[in-house]
N, C-alpha and C positions, 0 to 999 in steps of 0.2 A: 678530213680523215674518216674513213668508213670503218667503224668499229662494230657496227650492228651485227655482223656475222659472228664475231667472237661472243657478243652478248647472247645471241640466240643459242649458240653452241653451249655456252655455260649454263643457260637455263635448261637446255635439253639434257645435258649430263646430270644436272641436279635433279631433274624430274625422274630420270632413270634410276639414280641412286636411291632417291626417296621411295620410288615405287618398289624397288627390290627390297629395301628394308621393310616396308609395310607388308609385302607379301610374306617375307620370312617371319615377321612378328605375328601375323594372323595365323600362319601355319603352326607356330609354336603354341599359341593360345589354344587352338583347336586340339592339339595333341595333349596339352595339360588338362583341358576340360574332359577329354575322353578318358584319360587315366584316372581323373577324379571320380568320374561316373562309374568306372569299372571297380575302383576301390570301394566305393559306397555300396555297390551291389553284392559285395562278398559277405 
């Protein structure tokens, strides 16, 4: 049974999902830091 294609596909999907999650988390962190800096400068 050749199941390696499914295994590689599952790893690829997991990598895309984790990469997308990480990208969104980084963007939200940057936005929060910017808002905090703007609030402190007032």
